[in-house]
C-alpha positions as CSV (number, residue, x, y, z in Angstrom):
1,M,128.4,-39.2,188.9
2,R,129.3,-38.2,192.3
3,L,132.1,-36.0,193.8
4,T,135.2,-38.8,195.1
5,E,136.1,-38.2,198.4
6,D,139.2,-37.4,197.3
7,D,137.5,-34.4,194.7
8,K,136.0,-33.2,197.9
9,K,139.1,-33.2,200.3
10,I,141.0,-30.7,197.6
11,I,137.9,-29.0,197.0
12,K,137.3,-28.2,200.7
13,Q,141.2,-27.4,200.8
14,V,140.9,-25.2,198.0
15,L,138.0,-22.9,199.8
16,D,139.3,-23.6,203.5
17,I,135.7,-22.7,204.9
18,K,134.4,-23.3,208.3
19,D,131.7,-26.2,208.7
20,Y,132.0,-26.6,204.6
21,D,129.6,-29.2,203.1
22,P,131.1,-31.6,200.9
23,D,128.5,-32.1,198.9
24,T,127.8,-28.2,197.9
25,F,129.6,-28.6,194.8
26,D,128.6,-32.2,193.8
27,P,126.9,-31.4,190.3
28,K,124.3,-34.0,191.0
29,I,122.6,-31.4,192.5
30,L,121.7,-29.9,189.1
31,D,120.9,-33.1,187.5
32,E,118.4,-34.1,190.4
33,L,117.1,-30.0,190.3
34,E,116.7,-30.8,185.9
35,T,114.6,-33.8,186.6
36,D,112.7,-32.7,189.9
37,E,108.9,-32.2,188.6
38,E,108.0,-29.8,191.0
39,Y,110.7,-27.7,190.2
40,R,110.2,-27.9,186.1
41,G,106.7,-27.5,187.1
42,I,107.5,-23.8,188.5
43,L,109.7,-23.1,185.5
44,H,107.0,-23.7,183.0
45,K,104.6,-21.8,185.2
46,H,106.4,-18.6,185.3
47,G,108.6,-19.2,182.6
48,A,106.8,-20.6,179.9
49,E,106.5,-17.3,177.9
50,V,110.1,-16.9,177.7
51,L,110.8,-20.7,176.8
52,G,108.6,-20.7,174.0
53,S,109.9,-17.7,172.5
54,K,111.7,-18.3,169.1
55,R,114.3,-15.8,169.9
56,Y,115.2,-17.4,173.2
57,Q,115.5,-20.7,171.6
58,R,118.7,-19.4,169.7
59,L,120.3,-19.6,173.3
60,K,120.5,-23.0,172.7
61,T,123.2,-22.7,169.3
62,Y,125.5,-20.6,171.7
63,I,128.1,-21.9,174.3
64,Q,128.1,-20.4,177.8
65,H,130.8,-22.4,179.6
66,G,132.6,-25.9,178.3
67,D,130.1,-27.8,176.5
68,V,126.9,-26.0,178.2
69,T,125.2,-24.0,176.0
70,V,123.3,-20.2,177.1
71,F,120.2,-21.8,177.2
72,E,121.0,-24.8,179.6
73,H,123.1,-22.3,181.8
74,S,120.1,-20.1,182.2
75,I,118.0,-22.9,182.9
76,H,120.4,-24.0,185.6
77,V,120.5,-20.5,187.3
78,A,117.0,-20.8,187.1
79,L,116.6,-23.9,189.1
80,C,119.4,-23.0,191.4
81,A,117.7,-19.7,192.3
82,I,114.6,-21.7,193.1
83,K,116.4,-23.5,195.5
84,L,118.5,-21.2,197.5
85,N,115.0,-19.2,197.5
86,R,113.2,-22.1,199.4
87,K,116.3,-23.1,201.3
88,L,116.5,-20.3,202.6
89,R,113.1,-19.0,202.7
90,V,114.1,-15.6,201.2
91,G,110.5,-14.7,200.3
92,C,111.2,-14.0,196.6
93,K,108.2,-13.7,194.1
94,E,109.0,-16.6,192.0
95,R,107.8,-15.2,188.9
96,A,110.0,-12.5,188.9
97,L,113.2,-14.5,190.1
98,I,112.6,-17.0,187.4
99,R,112.3,-14.8,184.5
100,G,115.2,-12.9,185.3
101,A,117.0,-16.0,185.7
102,L,115.9,-17.3,182.3
103,L,116.7,-13.7,180.6
104,H,120.2,-13.1,182.8
105,D,122.2,-13.9,179.8
106,Y,120.0,-13.1,177.0
107,F,122.8,-11.2,175.0
108,L,122.1,-13.3,171.7
109,Y,125.8,-13.9,170.5
110,D,128.8,-16.0,171.1
111,W,130.9,-14.3,173.5
112,H,133.7,-16.6,172.3
113,D,133.8,-15.1,169.4
114,S,135.4,-11.7,168.7
115,D,133.7,-10.9,165.5
116,A,130.3,-12.3,166.2
117,P,127.3,-10.1,165.8
118,G,126.3,-7.6,169.0
119,N,129.7,-8.5,171.0
120,I,131.0,-4.9,171.0
121,H,133.2,-5.5,174.1
122,P,134.9,-9.1,173.4
123,K,137.3,-8.2,175.9
124,L,134.9,-7.1,178.6
125,H,132.0,-9.1,177.8
126,G,131.5,-9.8,181.6
127,F,131.2,-6.4,182.3
128,Y,128.9,-4.9,179.5
129,H,126.9,-8.3,178.8
130,P,124.3,-7.7,181.3
131,G,123.2,-4.2,179.6
132,I,123.0,-5.7,176.5
133,A,120.9,-8.6,177.7
134,L,118.6,-6.3,179.5
135,R,118.2,-4.2,176.3
136,N,117.2,-7.4,174.7
137,A,114.6,-8.6,177.3
138,C,113.2,-4.8,177.5
139,R,112.6,-5.6,173.2
140,D,111.3,-9.2,173.8
141,F,109.4,-9.2,176.8
142,K,107.4,-6.9,179.2
143,L,109.6,-6.8,182.6
144,S,108.7,-6.2,185.9
145,P,111.5,-3.8,187.6
146,R,112.5,-6.9,189.6
147,E,113.3,-8.5,186.9
148,K,115.2,-5.6,185.0
149,D,117.3,-5.5,188.4
150,I,118.1,-9.2,188.2
151,I,119.0,-8.9,184.5
152,E,121.2,-5.4,184.9
153,K,122.7,-6.4,188.6
154,H,123.5,-10.2,188.4
155,M,127.4,-9.8,187.6
156,W,127.9,-7.8,190.5
157,P,130.7,-6.9,191.6
158,L,131.0,-6.1,187.9
159,T,128.6,-4.0,187.8
160,I,129.5,-1.6,190.2
161,R,125.9,-1.0,191.6
162,P,124.6,-3.6,193.3
163,P,121.3,-5.5,193.3
164,R,118.6,-3.9,195.0
165,C,116.0,-6.5,195.3
166,R,115.9,-9.6,197.1
167,E,115.6,-11.7,193.9
168,A,118.8,-10.0,191.8
169,W,120.6,-11.4,194.9
170,I,119.6,-14.6,195.0
171,V,120.0,-15.0,190.9
172,C,123.4,-13.4,191.3
173,L,124.6,-15.8,193.7
174,A,123.0,-19.0,191.7
175,D,124.7,-17.8,188.8
176,K,128.0,-17.7,190.3
177,Y,127.2,-21.0,191.7
178,A,125.6,-22.6,188.4
179,S,128.7,-21.2,186.4
180,T,131.6,-22.3,188.9
181,L,129.9,-25.8,188.3
182,E,129.9,-25.8,184.8
183,T,133.2,-24.2,184.2
184,L,135.3,-26.4,186.1
185,K,133.5,-29.2,184.0
186,L,131.9,-30.5,187.4
187,K,128.5,-30.3,185.8
188,K,128.3,-30.8,181.5
189,G,125.6,-30.0,179.0
190,K,122.5,-31.6,177.7
191,I,119.6,-31.2,179.9
192,K,117.7,-34.3,180.8
193,V,114.7,-32.7,180.4
194,N,113.2,-30.8,177.5
195,Y,112.3,-27.4,178.9
196,A,111.2,-25.8,175.1
């Protein structure tokens, strides 16, 4: 369902951006990306090893934002990253971009539960989870330096050190975009296509 004209006016007032495109925060964008065969093919081409991993499948059991799981959120971020890379003609290495996006929140615990195993800093999850995700990803997958940078720096400016490669910058932006849609409940969970 598209945003109403009233919703678009409210978002424009809140953001107060010159030349604001009212469809920017339209959740239909993620719905379209989820079912786009080309994007799905790119995701499978570069992310099959990650998506097929038994441990990665555990992300389906953890909620990220609202009713969106960490698994769904990571796919949203990967799809948005592909779209941003192509739309802005950034020239990212798509394999690193997709794998880094899929693994950026690979922390493997319920961050809403302060007693969950692995949640060592419950109130500071935003600051600490990139390091935890990186450690888990390095344990389970062979990562390139770009993929490591994406995972470690995706929460910039909370991570203090900014991303060092264009792929990490794109995932950082894609994560904030997808998180905004999910947190404001503009995008509900339950991806329409099976990515596993």
